[in-house]
N, C-alpha and C positions, 0 to 999 in steps of 0.2 A: 664407672660401674653403676652408680646411682645418679647418673647425670640428670635424670628427670625429677629427682627428689629435692626437697629443700635441703640445702647444705647444712643449715643449722640443725635440722632434725637428724641428719646422718651423724653429725659431730656429737650431738647429745647422746645418741645411741652408743657411739664409740666410748664416750666417757662413762656411761652407765653400765656397759657390758664388756668386761675384759676379753671374753671369748670373741665377740664381734670385732673388737679392736685388733686383736691378735690375727684374726683371719683377714681383716682388711690389710694389715701390714704385710702378711704373707702373700696375698693376692698382688699387691703393688710390687713386691720384690720379684715375684714370678713374671709379672707383666714386663718388667724391665729386662729380666734375663731373656725371656722369649723374644722380645724386640731386638735385643743386642745379638742374639743368636741368628735371627732371621736376616739381620743386616750384615752378618759375617764378622761382627766385632767380637763376639764371644764364641770361641770354638767349642762346639758340642756336636756329638754324633746325632744321627736321626732318631735313634731310640731315646736318647736323653731329652731331646727337644719334644718328642711326642709325649714322654712322661711328664714333662713340665706343663705342657698344654693341658693334659688330662687333669693334673692336680689343680691347675688354675681354674678350669671349668668346674671341677668338683667344689672348690672353695666358693666360686661365684654362686653356684646353686645353693650352697649352705647359707651364704650371706643373704641371698634373696628370700629363702625360707624364713630366716630369722627376722628379716625386715617385714615380710608379710605377716608373720605371727604377731609382731609388735603392733603393726597397724590394725590388725583385727582386734587385738585386746584393747587398743586405745579407743577405737570407735565404739566398742560394746561396753 
């Protein structure tokens, strides 16, 4: 998700912000479930898969907003 960011910076934010950490964990969990569902390993219907993808995207957007906000405050 933050592949182009410094891993240490991301880990520092996870340690400093419990909400960011929780959202990262949920995103990782959903990513795994979506991957398993798309491979046919996890049996889910199309509606459930769509809902997981939507939640995953929403979380990713929230995480990016939090990251951007942190970077803006750090620079200024």
